[in-house]
KOLMAR-989358 format. One line per field, with one value per residue: residue in one letter; x, y, z of N, C-alpha, C, O in turn; residue number from 0. Coordinates in pm, 1 decimal. Layout:
BEGIN
rest (A:...)
n_u (X:...)
n_v (Y:...)
n_w (Z:...)
ca_u (X:...)
ca_v (Y:...)
ca_w (Z:...)
c_u (X:...)
c_v (Y:...)
c_w (Z:...)
o_u (X:...)
o_v (Y:...)
o_w (Z:...)
nr (NUM:...)
# end
This chain:
BEGIN
rest (M:P:S:H:A:Q:F:A:R:W:G:A:T:V:L:S:I:A:Y:A:I:A:L:Y:A:T:G:V:H:P:Q:T:G:V:G:K:A:I:S:Y:V:P:T:V:I:S:L:A:V:V:A:F:D:K:W:L:W:R:I:P:G:I:H:R:L:V:G:R:P:R:L:D:G:T:W:K:A:T:L:R:P:T:L:E:S:R:I:P:E:G:G:N:R:G:P:I:N:A:Y:V:M:I:E:Q:T:Y:W:S:I:S:I:T:L:I:T:V:E:S:M:S:H:S:R:G:A:V:F:N:K:I:A:D:G:D:R:N:Y:L:S:F:V:Y:G:N:R:P:R:Q:E:H:A:L:R:S:P:P:H:I:G:A:V:E:W:A:I:A:G:R:T:P:Q:E:I:S:G:H:Y:W:T:D:R:L:T:T:G:D:M:Q:L:Q:F:V:G:R:A:S:D:H:E:S:F:R:A:A:H:S:E:Y:L:R:S:K:K:K:S:S:A:R)
n_u (961.3:730.0:429.7:291.8:18.4:2.0:130.6:-55.0:-282.8:-194.7:-137.6:-393.8:-523.5:-371.1:-403.1:-679.9:-716.7:-558.4:-702.2:-941.4:-840.4:-743.3:-976.9:-1076.9:-855.8:-834.7:-1060.5:-1292.7:-1611.3:-1885.1:-2222.3:-2471.8:-2637.5:-2626.6:-2417.6:-2203.8:-2194.4:-2128.6:-1875.5:-1714.1:-1712.1:-1489.5:-1308.8:-1451.9:-1485.4:-1216.9:-1137.5:-1321.3:-1239.1:-989.9:-1075.7:-1231.8:-1037.7:-875.8:-1048.2:-1338.8:-1408.0:-1398.0:-1622.9:-1896.4:-2136.7:-2048.1:-1815.9:-1916.7:-2017.2:-1793.0:-1624.2:-1352.0:-1111.2:-1053.4:-755.1:-583.6:-375.5:-242.8:-100.9:-49.7:187.8:273.5:534.9:614.6:868.8:928.8:1044.1:1218.9:1342.4:1632.7:1788.5:2041.0:2316.3:2249.5:2034.5:1688.9:1453.3:1190.4:870.1:839.3:796.2:629.9:546.5:309.2:263.3:23.7:-44.9:-302.8:-486.7:-763.8:-654.3:-391.6:-144.8:67.8:301.6:465.4:683.8:796.6:1043.3:1234.6:1483.5:1496.3:1367.1:1107.2:993.0:722.0:732.8:563.3:225.8:-70.9:-420.8:-626.6:-934.7:-1151.9:-1375.4:-1725.5:-1722.7:-1632.9:-1373.0:-1043.5:-714.9:-403.0:-110.0:237.7:566.3:867.0:1136.8:1398.9:1576.9:1825.2:1892.3:2202.5:2354.9:2282.2:2350.3:2564.8:2503.3:2244.8:2183.9:2066.3:1762.1:1530.6:1182.9:861.0:509.4:190.8:-133.8:-435.2:-752.0:-1044.5:-1363.0:-1462.8:-1365.2:-1142.1:-1032.8:-840.1:-569.3:-429.2:-140.7:139.7:497.9:791.6:1144.5:1448.1:1653.3:1606.7:1416.1:1103.1:764.1:481.5:234.0:57.7:-174.4:-298.0:-540.2:-473.7:-521.9:-638.8:-441.2:-124.6:199.2:539.0:533.2:477.4:719.6:863.4:706.2:747.1:1021.3:1031.6:893.1:1070.0:1289.7:1173.6:1130.9:1395.3:1482.5:1324.6:1425.0:1687.6:1646.9:1578.6)
n_v (-567.3:-591.4:-394.6:-127.6:-169.4:-442.6:-548.0:-463.5:-611.1:-877.5:-862.1:-811.7:-1047.4:-1246.8:-1163.2:-1189.1:-1464.6:-1551.4:-1443.2:-1591.6:-1846.9:-1800.1:-1764.5:-2023.4:-2149.2:-2028.5:-2109.4:-1967.2:-1985.6:-1880.6:-1940.4:-1887.2:-1834.3:-1569.6:-1472.5:-1624.9:-1529.1:-1258.5:-1285.2:-1349.6:-1132.1:-940.1:-1103.2:-1156.2:-895.2:-818.9:-1004.1:-932.3:-673.4:-726.2:-882.7:-695.7:-503.6:-656.8:-790.1:-745.6:-474.5:-453.4:-566.9:-508.6:-363.9:-272.5:-143.4:70.3:224.7:288.5:422.6:423.4:426.0:144.6:12.7:-199.4:-430.1:-472.6:-221.7:-53.2:187.7:517.2:741.1:1080.0:1286.6:1633.2:1906.2:2059.8:1891.5:1759.2:1549.4:1307.8:1274.4:1050.9:946.5:837.7:1020.2:994.8:910.9:702.9:368.8:172.2:-57.3:-77.6:-210.9:-270.3:-327.4:-357.5:-286.9:-188.7:-4.0:23.4:66.2:-31.6:53.0:-45.4:36.6:-52.3:-34.9:-100.8:-28.1:22.4:-9.3:101.3:164.3:237.9:440.1:544.5:642.3:834.4:893.0:1153.6:1301.9:1490.2:1723.3:1663.8:1536.8:1292.2:1239.1:1140.4:1195.6:1043.6:1046.6:982.3:892.2:768.7:532.7:482.2:231.4:159.9:-85.2:-264.3:-226.9:23.0:194.3:384.7:590.8:647.5:706.5:587.0:732.3:954.5:1020.2:1182.4:1135.6:1227.0:1119.8:1167.6:1048.4:927.0:812.5:487.2:241.9:284.8:291.6:428.1:642.2:956.1:1164.2:1326.3:1348.6:1403.4:1436.2:1402.4:1441.5:1653.3:1617.4:1612.4:1523.2:1393.3:1138.3:861.7:613.2:290.6:52.3:-294.2:-552.0:-744.4:-908.0:-897.3:-925.0:-1034.1:-1097.4:-881.1:-742.4:-911.5:-885.6:-615.5:-617.6:-784.7:-625.7:-415.5:-543.4:-608.0:-350.0:-265.3:-436.8:-349.6:-90.6:-145.0:-261.7:-58.1)
n_w (763.0:1029.1:1043.1:1251.8:1266.3:1213.4:1439.4:1628.9:1555.1:1590.8:1861.8:1971.0:1900.5:2035.6:2303.3:2334.8:2307.4:2520.0:2730.5:2723.3:2780.3:3035.9:3184.7:3213.8:3329.8:3578.8:3698.7:3662.5:3583.6:3458.1:3544.0:3431.2:3114.7:3024.4:3179.4:3082.2:2820.9:2861.6:2976.2:2764.4:2603.4:2576.3:2429.5:2192.2:2093.1:2047.0:1847.8:1653.1:1588.4:1471.0:1252.5:1117.3:1042.1:870.8:682.0:689.9:636.4:365.6:256.8:43.1:145.4:400.6:322.4:181.1:384.1:549.1:375.3:302.6:47.8:-161.0:-245.2:-271.0:-445.9:-779.9:-980.6:-1289.1:-1369.4:-1487.4:-1498.8:-1533.0:-1556.1:-1477.9:-1687.2:-1547.1:-1370.0:-1211.9:-1364.9:-1389.6:-1627.7:-1885.1:-1757.4:-1718.7:-1880.9:-1913.4:-2070.7:-1775.2:-1721.9:-1477.9:-1208.0:-951.7:-635.7:-395.1:-60.9:164.1:459.4:670.2:852.3:774.2:514.4:253.0:10.7:-281.9:-536.2:-852.4:-1095.3:-1394.7:-1315.9:-1041.6:-698.4:-487.4:-155.4:57.0:354.1:532.8:546.7:483.1:480.3:357.2:358.4:150.4:277.5:279.1:31.2:-227.4:-261.4:-193.8:-60.6:-77.3:91.4:101.8:220.6:75.2:33.9:-192.9:-371.2:-600.7:-860.5:-860.3:-1093.5:-1177.2:-977.6:-951.5:-1129.8:-1053.1:-750.2:-421.1:-292.8:-123.8:-125.1:-181.7:-222.4:-354.9:-403.7:-583.1:-523.9:-650.8:-566.5:-426.3:-516.8:-711.0:-1055.5:-1179.1:-1089.1:-1017.0:-966.4:-795.6:-759.5:-554.9:-500.9:-302.6:-469.8:-620.0:-821.9:-985.0:-1072.2:-1261.2:-1195.8:-1322.0:-1265.9:-1347.6:-1280.7:-1240.9:-1120.2:-831.6:-723.7:-563.9:-598.2:-659.4:-925.5:-1071.5:-1092.2:-1262.8:-1487.2:-1545.7:-1598.1:-1821.6:-2000.1:-2023.6:-2147.9:-2392.6:-2492.5:-2524.0:-2722.0:-2933.5:-2964.4:-3041.3:-3284.0:-3449.4)
ca_u (937.2:587.1:381.6:225.7:-113.5:20.8:156.7:-180.2:-371.2:-142.3:-154.0:-534.7:-556.1:-305.5:-465.1:-815.0:-703.4:-506.1:-811.7:-1032.8:-772.8:-733.0:-1106.6:-1086.3:-744.0:-858.3:-1184.4:-1405.1:-1706.6:-2019.2:-2323.3:-2585.9:-2606.4:-2588.7:-2283.8:-2107.7:-2183.7:-2056.1:-1735.8:-1637.8:-1725.0:-1358.4:-1251.9:-1528.0:-1454.3:-1080.5:-1136.5:-1399.5:-1155.1:-892.6:-1146.7:-1270.5:-918.9:-822.3:-1140.5:-1479.4:-1428.3:-1405.0:-1755.5:-1958.7:-2222.3:-1966.1:-1723.7:-1989.9:-2034.1:-1666.4:-1575.0:-1207.6:-1086.8:-983.7:-647.8:-496.0:-361.2:-134.6:-131.4:53.1:207.6:358.1:591.3:661.6:945.4:918.3:1163.7:1309.9:1403.1:1777.7:1816.1:2181.7:2347.2:2218.8:1916.3:1563.3:1375.3:1049.9:791.9:897.2:696.7:650.8:434.9:287.8:195.9:-31.3:-102.3:-385.7:-594.2:-833.3:-569.9:-253.8:-126.4:207.9:314.4:593.8:689.7:905.7:1078.9:1341.7:1609.5:1498.3:1248.0:1076.3:900.2:667.4:775.6:456.0:121.6:-188.2:-533.8:-696.3:-1056.7:-1210.9:-1503.8:-1847.5:-1692.4:-1597.6:-1233.6:-942.2:-574.9:-310.4:26.1:332.8:710.1:922.6:1280.5:1426.8:1707.0:1843.7:1967.2:2345.5:2409.5:2247.5:2371.9:2654.5:2432.3:2117.9:2201.7:1943.0:1705.7:1403.6:1086.3:724.2:407.0:51.3:-228.1:-575.6:-829.1:-1187.8:-1443.2:-1419.5:-1288.5:-1096.0:-961.6:-729.7:-522.3:-330.8:-69.7:267.8:605.6:907.9:1254.7:1557.0:1750.7:1553.6:1334.8:959.3:692.9:342.9:213.9:-73.4:-183.6:-410.6:-560.5:-452.6:-595.6:-623.3:-319.9:-7.3:317.2:653.7:510.5:478.9:857.1:898.9:635.1:816.0:1150.3:1004.7:855.8:1195.0:1367.3:1107.1:1154.1:1534.3:1494.1:1264.9:1515.8:1804.3:1606.1:1556.5)
ca_v (-544.3:-579.4:-259.5:-110.0:-232.1:-587.4:-574.6:-444.7:-724.5:-995.1:-840.6:-829.3:-1189.8:-1320.4:-1126.4:-1244.1:-1607.7:-1565.8:-1411.0:-1705.8:-1956.0:-1762.5:-1786.4:-2164.1:-2185.5:-1975.7:-2165.6:-1874.4:-2044.9:-1826.4:-2045.6:-1851.0:-1806.0:-1428.8:-1460.3:-1680.5:-1437.5:-1138.5:-1318.3:-1360.0:-1008.1:-887.6:-1187.4:-1134.3:-760.8:-820.1:-1075.9:-854.9:-562.3:-782.6:-923.4:-573.7:-444.1:-741.3:-835.8:-703.5:-340.2:-461.7:-614.2:-392.9:-281.4:-207.0:-55.0:192.3:305.1:340.1:521.0:416.5:370.0:15.9:26.9:-316.1:-498.3:-431.5:-109.0:-13.3:331.5:593.6:859.1:1178.7:1391.7:1767.8:1950.9:2120.8:1788.1:1745.9:1409.7:1296.5:1235.0:911.7:907.1:823.4:1142.3:959.7:855.5:587.2:266.4:109.4:-130.4:-44.9:-315.9:-212.0:-415.9:-266.0:-319.9:-62.3:88.8:28.0:52.3:-40.4:73.1:-79.1:75.1:-123.7:-9.1:-191.6:18.9:36.8:-44.1:197.7:116.2:344.8:439.3:602.4:690.7:886.8:934.2:1277.6:1309.3:1621.7:1733.3:1662.3:1492.0:1151.5:1238.6:1125.2:1211.9:955.6:1101.2:892.0:907.1:640.6:519.6:415.8:167.5:116.1:-207.5:-234.6:-183.5:163.1:267.0:499.0:699.8:675.7:662.3:579.5:861.7:959.4:1105.0:1191.4:1121.7:1253.2:1071.8:1208.3:925.4:951.9:692.1:387.1:137.5:352.9:219.3:515.7:734.8:1052.4:1224.9:1393.3:1302.2:1490.2:1361.0:1484.0:1462.7:1768.8:1577.4:1611.6:1475.5:1347.9:994.5:812.8:470.1:216.4:-69.9:-419.2:-659.0:-749.2:-979.1:-810.8:-1006.5:-994.9:-1121.0:-748.0:-710.0:-987.8:-825.0:-490.1:-649.7:-835.8:-510.5:-342.1:-617.5:-591.7:-213.7:-257.8:-504.3:-261.6:22.1:-196.1:-299.6:61.5)
ca_w (905.2:1055.1:1069.7:1380.8:1256.9:1226.7:1581.3:1702.1:1525.6:1659.6:2004.7:2006.2:1888.8:2144.6:2430.6:2342.0:2333.0:2655.7:2823.1:2725.8:2851.2:3177.0:3249.8:3253.3:3416.7:3713.8:3751.2:3648.1:3490.5:3481.1:3537.1:3346.9:2974.3:3012.7:3237.9:2987.7:2706.6:2903.8:3004.4:2640.5:2525.7:2533.8:2324.8:2069.5:2042.7:1994.0:1720.7:1556.6:1544.0:1378.3:1130.8:1045.5:982.0:764.8:578.1:689.3:581.3:219.5:215.5:-22.5:230.2:502.5:252.0:146.3:506.3:601.7:279.8:276.0:-85.4:-166.8:-343.2:-271.2:-573.5:-868.7:-1069.2:-1385.1:-1350.3:-1578.2:-1435.6:-1629.9:-1489.2:-1534.0:-1757.4:-1449.2:-1286.8:-1228.5:-1396.4:-1429.1:-1764.2:-1911.6:-1682.7:-1791.6:-1874.2:-1922.4:-1959.4:-1708.2:-1690.4:-1347.1:-1148.7:-810.9:-559.8:-273.3:40.2:241.8:552.0:696.6:927.2:725.5:370.3:214.0:-133.6:-343.4:-677.4:-917.4:-1234.7:-1435.2:-1259.2:-896.0:-622.7:-381.2:-53.0:140.5:493.5:612.2:456.9:552.3:397.4:390.4:280.1:131.3:347.3:196.7:-103.8:-242.4:-304.9:-91.0:-98.2:-5.6:91.0:165.9:199.6:32.7:13.5:-320.0:-387.7:-739.1:-886.3:-851.2:-1222.1:-1199.1:-852.4:-966.1:-1197.5:-985.6:-611.5:-340.7:-256.6:-50.5:-194.7:-130.0:-326.4:-319.5:-502.8:-574.5:-541.3:-662.8:-553.7:-327.6:-585.8:-832.9:-1160.1:-1217.5:-986.8:-1065.1:-854.9:-816.1:-672.6:-533.7:-442.6:-250.0:-577.1:-693.2:-936.0:-961.9:-1188.8:-1250.7:-1197.4:-1362.5:-1236.5:-1404.1:-1203.5:-1313.1:-1053.8:-686.2:-683.6:-543.7:-570.7:-739.7:-1067.0:-1132.6:-1129.4:-1381.6:-1600.2:-1577.5:-1658.2:-1956.3:-2082.5:-2047.7:-2246.4:-2522.4:-2540.9:-2566.7:-2851.9:-3035.8:-2988.1:-3112.1:-3419.3:-3530.8)
c_u (787.9:548.4:318.7:88.3:-103.6:47.7:28.0:-274.8:-324.8:-159.9:-297.0:-574.3:-498.0:-372.3:-603.5:-811.8:-655.5:-614.9:-907.1:-970.8:-768.0:-864.3:-1119.2:-976.7:-764.6:-989.4:-1302.6:-1497.7:-1846.5:-2124.9:-2437.6:-2541.2:-2561.0:-2447.3:-2176.3:-2085.8:-2100.7:-1908.4:-1651.0:-1649.0:-1589.3:-1294.8:-1320.0:-1493.9:-1315.2:-1073.7:-1214.0:-1318.4:-1051.9:-959.2:-1189.1:-1151.6:-871.3:-919.5:-1275.2:-1503.1:-1441.6:-1540.0:-1834.4:-2044.9:-2144.4:-1871.9:-1790.4:-2003.7:-1902.4:-1600.1:-1426.9:-1183.5:-1013.6:-882.5:-562.4:-495.6:-242.2:-183.5:-16.0:64.5:296.2:403.3:646.6:735.3:923.6:1049.8:1267.1:1382.3:1552.5:1814.0:1959.3:2197.1:2323.2:2096.5:1791.5:1478.3:1227.2:994.2:853.3:785.2:730.2:529.3:428.4:209.8:152.4:-90.7:-176.1:-478.9:-664.1:-741.5:-426.1:-250.2:23.6:216.9:454.9:587.2:814.1:921.9:1189.7:1474.8:1612.2:1367.0:1230.6:973.7:850.6:713.9:670.9:353.5:1.0:-293.9:-588.4:-817.3:-1107.7:-1348.5:-1619.2:-1819.9:-1655.4:-1453.9:-1140.9:-805.0:-492.6:-171.2:119.4:476.0:765.2:1075.6:1305.7:1566.7:1719.5:1904.2:2115.1:2403.5:2380.2:2285.6:2461.1:2583.9:2308.1:2126.6:2069.3:1893.0:1576.9:1310.2:951.0:627.2:272.0:-36.8:-366.2:-660.4:-977.4:-1263.7:-1383.5:-1340.6:-1238.1:-1025.0:-841.8:-695.9:-422.6:-262.2:60.9:372.1:717.0:1018.3:1361.6:1671.0:1707.3:1489.7:1188.5:890.9:550.0:338.6:71.6:-75.4:-309.9:-422.2:-546.2:-534.8:-564.5:-497.4:-205.7:110.5:427.3:646.3:515.5:619.8:897.4:830.2:704.1:948.2:1132.5:969.8:979.2:1278.1:1305.7:1133.9:1298.1:1552.2:1437.4:1358.1:1637.0:1772.7:1589.2:1684.6)
c_v (-526.2:-436.5:-253.0:-176.9:-383.7:-626.1:-564.8:-562.0:-849.6:-982.3:-864.1:-976.5:-1269.7:-1291.0:-1186.4:-1393.6:-1632.6:-1539.1:-1529.4:-1823.1:-1927.3:-1784.6:-1930.3:-2202.2:-2140.2:-2024.9:-2072.3:-1930.5:-1990.2:-1932.8:-2013.5:-1825.4:-1663.8:-1408.3:-1512.0:-1585.5:-1315.3:-1167.6:-1323.9:-1236.4:-952.1:-968.3:-1162.6:-998.1:-757.5:-888.2:-1001.1:-738.3:-610.9:-819.0:-802.2:-514.7:-522.8:-765.0:-763.7:-567.7:-341.6:-510.4:-495.0:-304.3:-204.7:-106.6:77.9:284.5:366.4:438.4:518.4:357.9:237.7:19.9:-97.8:-385.6:-445.4:-323.1:-91.0:138.2:389.9:719.6:951.2:1290.9:1526.5:1805.7:2008.4:2017.7:1772.8:1598.8:1398.2:1250.4:1085.4:860.1:903.0:948.6:1119.6:959.3:725.2:490.0:198.5:25.5:-94.8:-158.3:-257.5:-322.2:-327.8:-338.3:-187.3:40.2:94.5:12.3:55.7:-35.5:37.5:-44.4:13.8:-75.2:-107.2:-150.9:18.3:-9.8:57.2:138.2:234.2:328.3:499.6:661.4:737.1:926.2:1067.5:1289.3:1452.0:1623.1:1739.6:1622.7:1345.5:1138.6:1230.8:1158.8:1116.2:1014.1:1002.8:928.9:770.7:648.3:437.3:354.8:116.1:-22.7:-171.1:-180.4:-36.2:251.6:390.2:618.5:743.0:626.2:654.7:718.8:844.6:1053.8:1105.6:1191.2:1165.3:1208.5:1129.9:1087.7:958.3:819.9:592.4:272.3:194.3:257.9:299.2:608.1:829.4:1115.8:1288.9:1331.8:1407.1:1404.6:1456.1:1498.5:1578.4:1728.4:1576.5:1557.9:1435.6:1195.5:963.6:662.1:411.9:83.6:-193.1:-531.6:-661.9:-823.0:-880.2:-898.5:-967.8:-1041.8:-988.0:-707.8:-782.4:-931.7:-696.2:-517.5:-701.5:-721.6:-429.1:-411.1:-604.1:-453.1:-197.3:-323.7:-418.5:-146.8:-22.1:-227.6:-177.3:105.9)
c_w (929.2:1088.3:1207.3:1380.5:1271.7:1371.8:1661.7:1680.3:1598.1:1809.9:2049.2:2001.6:2004.6:2278.2:2445.1:2370.4:2475.5:2759.5:2836.5:2802.2:3000.5:3251.8:3300.0:3352.9:3560.2:3773.2:3745.1:3541.1:3520.8:3455.8:3442.6:3204.2:2954.4:3066.9:3145.5:2870.5:2742.4:2924.2:2878.2:2552.0:2484.1:2421.2:2191.4:2008.7:1980.4:1858.3:1613.0:1501.6:1442.2:1245.8:1048.8:972.9:860.9:649.5:573.6:624.5:429.6:168.9:161.2:66.8:335.1:437.9:216.4:267.1:552.7:505.8:249.9:136.9:-77.0:-280.5:-356.8:-406.3:-650.8:-963.5:-1167.2:-1380.3:-1460.1:-1506.0:-1543.9:-1557.2:-1557.3:-1602.2:-1660.6:-1362.4:-1318.2:-1246.2:-1446.7:-1573.8:-1782.2:-1839.1:-1770.4:-1773.9:-1902.5:-2064.0:-1906.4:-1673.2:-1558.0:-1310.6:-1000.9:-746.2:-426.2:-186.1:139.6:337.1:581.0:760.9:878.5:574.2:341.3:62.0:-178.8:-490.9:-738.9:-1060.9:-1271.8:-1374.1:-1107.1:-833.5:-510.2:-286.2:31.3:284.1:586.7:517.1:537.7:449.7:448.7:299.2:271.6:196.1:248.5:51.7:-105.8:-292.1:-184.4:-148.9:-12.7:-20.7:159.7:129.0:160.3:27.6:-111.5:-319.4:-530.8:-747.0:-896.2:-981.4:-1250.3:-1080.4:-867.6:-1029.5:-1121.3:-841.1:-536.5:-305.4:-178.4:-124.5:-125.3:-246.9:-270.7:-434.8:-477.0:-613.1:-542.3:-655.0:-455.4:-388.6:-718.8:-929.3:-1210.3:-1101.0:-1052.1:-945.3:-896.3:-723.9:-666.5:-472.8:-389.2:-349.7:-667.2:-825.2:-893.9:-1086.8:-1158.2:-1257.1:-1242.0:-1342.5:-1296.5:-1331.6:-1291.9:-1252.0:-905.6:-640.4:-669.0:-502.6:-668.1:-884.2:-1141.3:-1176.0:-1256.4:-1505.2:-1643.3:-1647.7:-1800.4:-2050.9:-2119.4:-2156.4:-2385.6:-2580.7:-2591.1:-2703.7:-2964.1:-3069.2:-3069.4:-3257.4:-3509.9:-3601.3)
o_u (723.9:624.1:294.9:46.1:-189.2:-5.9:3.1:-339.8:-405.0:-193.2:-321.0:-648.7:-567.7:-395.8:-641.7:-893.2:-704.5:-619.3:-949.0:-1039.0:-785.9:-863.0:-1165.0:-1000.5:-717.5:-1025.8:-1402.5:-1466.9:-1918.8:-2117.5:-2494.0:-2424.2:-2468.4:-2367.2:-2070.2:-1972.8:-2014.2:-1824.2:-1529.5:-1600.8:-1572.4:-1235.0:-1253.2:-1475.7:-1296.8:-1011.8:-1177.6:-1326.9:-1028.9:-905.4:-1183.3:-1161.8:-831.3:-880.0:-1321.2:-1607.9:-1489.8:-1569.5:-1839.3:-2029.1:-2169.7:-1849.9:-1727.8:-2002.0:-1899.1:-1527.6:-1379.0:-1231.8:-922.8:-919.5:-476.6:-598.6:-152.7:-292.9:100.4:-36.0:381.3:320.4:716.4:671.8:902.8:1153.7:1387.1:1474.3:1593.5:1863.3:1997.3:2104.8:2371.3:2057.9:1789.0:1436.1:1149.5:1058.9:911.5:690.7:846.8:423.6:531.2:103.7:233.8:-175.1:-118.4:-542.1:-628.4:-749.0:-345.2:-339.9:96.9:148.3:552.8:497.6:923.8:826.3:1232.9:1570.3:1720.3:1270.9:1327.9:879.8:929.4:732.6:691.0:390.0:-25.9:-262.5:-595.3:-804.0:-1107.6:-1429.5:-1613.1:-1887.0:-1647.1:-1417.7:-1156.9:-782.9:-510.5:-120.7:85.2:503.4:715.6:1134.2:1241.2:1662.6:1635.7:1961.2:2149.2:2493.0:2444.3:2256.7:2435.6:2602.7:2270.1:2081.5:1969.5:1971.9:1521.9:1353.5:930.1:658.2:242.4:-18.9:-409.3:-643.5:-1030.0:-1232.7:-1271.3:-1257.9:-1286.0:-965.6:-753.0:-783.6:-340.7:-318.4:90.0:338.5:734.7:989.1:1365.8:1773.3:1762.5:1506.5:1155.7:951.8:504.2:426.3:-22.9:10.3:-415.4:-324.2:-598.8:-609.3:-475.3:-451.8:-190.5:120.7:409.2:743.5:552.7:638.5:957.5:887.5:718.2:983.4:1209.6:1011.3:991.5:1330.5:1377.5:1156.5:1322.2:1625.7:1492.1:1371.0:1684.7:1860.3:1585.7:1683.8)
o_v (-451.4:-364.9:-355.1:-234.1:-446.4:-725.3:-645.8:-608.1:-919.9:-1079.5:-927.9:-1024.6:-1351.2:-1382.1:-1229.8:-1444.4:-1722.5:-1604.3:-1563.8:-1890.8:-2017.4:-1819.6:-1955.9:-2277.1:-2205.5:-1987.2:-2093.7:-1924.1:-2048.6:-2006.6:-2103.6:-1798.6:-1637.8:-1335.9:-1451.0:-1564.3:-1272.8:-1083.5:-1305.0:-1236.0:-918.4:-912.3:-1149.4:-986.7:-700.0:-836.9:-1005.5:-707.0:-546.0:-789.6:-804.7:-479.2:-464.5:-760.9:-724.8:-546.8:-245.2:-497.0:-390.5:-182.3:-86.3:2.2:183.7:406.9:483.1:527.9:605.3:248.0:220.7:29.2:-103.5:-398.9:-381.9:-331.8:-111.1:209.1:321.7:796.6:906.6:1380.9:1533.6:1744.4:2006.3:2053.3:1773.5:1533.5:1471.5:1195.5:1003.9:744.4:957.4:979.3:1214.3:999.8:647.4:525.7:170.9:35.4:-83.5:-197.6:-201.7:-399.9:-233.4:-437.6:-84.6:158.7:165.7:-46.7:136.4:-110.6:84.5:-89.2:26.1:-74.5:-187.2:-228.4:14.2:-44.4:94.9:70.8:319.7:216.1:503.7:724.0:686.1:984.6:1090.3:1287.0:1525.7:1533.6:1810.4:1670.5:1281.0:1040.1:1303.7:1151.2:1108.8:1029.3:946.2:987.0:668.1:756.2:334.8:417.0:38.8:-71.7:-59.8:-95.9:24.2:371.2:491.5:732.7:860.0:515.5:709.9:812.0:734.9:1154.9:1038.3:1239.9:1143.0:1251.9:1140.4:1031.2:1011.8:726.0:608.8:211.2:156.2:158.0:244.7:647.2:787.0:1120.7:1304.2:1270.4:1487.4:1309.7:1573.8:1560.0:1599.2:1795.5:1543.5:1548.2:1443.3:1131.7:1032.4:590.8:475.4:9.6:-197.3:-599.5:-591.3:-801.6:-789.7:-940.8:-877.9:-1027.5:-982.3:-647.5:-723.9:-930.1:-669.9:-449.9:-666.3:-720.6:-380.0:-345.1:-590.3:-438.4:-125.3:-274.4:-413.5:-108.1:51.7:-221.2:-190.4:205.2)
o_w (855.3:1153.7:1271.8:1481.0:1334.2:1421.1:1751.0:1774.2:1659.5:1877.8:2151.7:2087.0:2065.1:2357.6:2553.8:2447.6:2543.8:2863.8:2947.0:2879.1:3082.4:3369.8:3411.3:3447.7:3653.4:3884.6:3813.8:3422.1:3601.6:3357.6:3380.5:3176.9:2877.5:3007.8:3131.7:2826.5:2665.8:2893.0:2884.1:2438.8:2366.9:2329.3:2088.9:1887.5:1873.1:1765.1:1495.5:1382.8:1340.2:1139.1:925.8:855.5:760.1:533.0:466.2:563.4:370.2:50.2:226.1:65.4:357.6:491.3:221.4:253.6:591.6:549.3:176.9:109.7:4.4:-397.5:-444.9:-472.3:-594.9:-1019.1:-1132.5:-1386.2:-1517.1:-1457.4:-1635.0:-1502.4:-1678.4:-1577.3:-1687.9:-1288.7:-1434.2:-1154.2:-1538.0:-1633.9:-1703.5:-1855.9:-1880.8:-1662.4:-1913.9:-2160.6:-1982.0:-1602.9:-1530.1:-1373.0:-934.0:-794.7:-352.7:-230.6:193.7:301.2:523.3:728.5:938.0:513.8:398.5:-7.3:-120.9:-562.5:-684.6:-1138.4:-1188.8:-1378.5:-1048.3:-902.3:-444.9:-328.5:71.7:331.2:708.1:417.6:646.5:346.0:569.5:176.9:370.2:172.0:147.9:-39.8:-1.3:-356.4:-86.5:-269.7:108.9:-131.9:263.5:24.1:206.9:18.3:-133.4:-273.8:-577.2:-649.5:-936.1:-978.4:-1336.3:-1081.5:-802.4:-987.6:-1124.0:-811.6:-582.7:-289.8:-168.4:-179.9:-24.3:-355.7:-153.3:-548.6:-362.1:-721.1:-444.6:-728.3:-407.5:-320.8:-825.6:-888.9:-1275.8:-1024.0:-1133.6:-835.9:-1014.9:-622.6:-758.1:-400.0:-425.0:-319.4:-775.3:-927.1:-780.0:-1193.3:-1044.2:-1315.3:-1203.5:-1394.7:-1296.4:-1321.8:-1403.1:-1322.7:-858.5:-528.1:-751.1:-387.4:-750.2:-958.4:-1258.4:-1281.7:-1346.5:-1614.1:-1762.7:-1744.3:-1889.7:-2166.8:-2231.6:-2246.1:-2484.7:-2700.8:-2688.0:-2789.3:-3074.2:-3185.3:-3155.6:-3343.6:-3632.3:-3674.0)
nr (0:1:2:3:4:5:6:7:8:9:10:11:12:13:14:15:16:17:18:19:20:21:22:23:24:25:26:27:28:29:30:31:32:33:34:35:36:37:38:39:40:41:42:43:44:45:46:47:48:49:50:51:52:53:54:55:56:57:58:59:60:61:62:63:64:65:66:67:68:69:70:71:72:73:74:75:76:77:78:79:80:81:82:83:84:85:86:87:88:89:90:91:92:93:94:95:96:97:98:99:100:101:102:103:104:105:106:107:108:109:110:111:112:113:114:115:116:117:118:119:120:121:122:123:124:125:126:127:128:129:130:131:132:133:134:135:136:137:138:139:140:141:142:143:144:145:146:147:148:149:150:151:152:153:154:155:156:157:158:159:160:161:162:163:164:165:166:167:168:169:170:171:172:173:174:175:176:177:178:179:180:181:182:183:184:185:186:187:188:189:190:191:192:193:194:195:196:197:198:199:200:201:202:203:204:205:206:207:208:209:210:211:212:213:214:215:216:217)
# end
């Protein structure tokens, strides 16, 4: 489902184009160069806002000024449940290997976490920056859905995550998670690359199959 930021970008683009078309359709043609420039200011501003949200904020010089951490891409994650976590019989008590795919613009961010047993999608996220520092915290709520073969033992759940992020282009992220199944734990993420697609799932599944073969061989 498109995010609010996506709706805003599409809306700004459509309105700016419609405004430019309306100028000609209604016969409004400023004669002077200054008049022409002023008449297209709303269109230019709308397109600039969209371009900033999608691409411009990532340019090194601009990125340094805005200070928003760049997290988009694929991350390899390790989850370590606490001993107090109420993990059902036969459940994975960790460490749990996962892949995290992040899609990010300046005003929006979407997080998908994939393990060999389930997939989680963020439902809302917010950045909080420490005053006079270079550390940010990203907090988000997520919904988890297991693969059908694990659904009876591991039903769908809702959880929350908080990551501590140091620097503007971090290579590592640490954090914590909580779930409504009364499980908690620590998370450690390692940056893999800027690409974010479902190749990560296939990589996670292949890793799972390799680990099963090693366990069977023992």
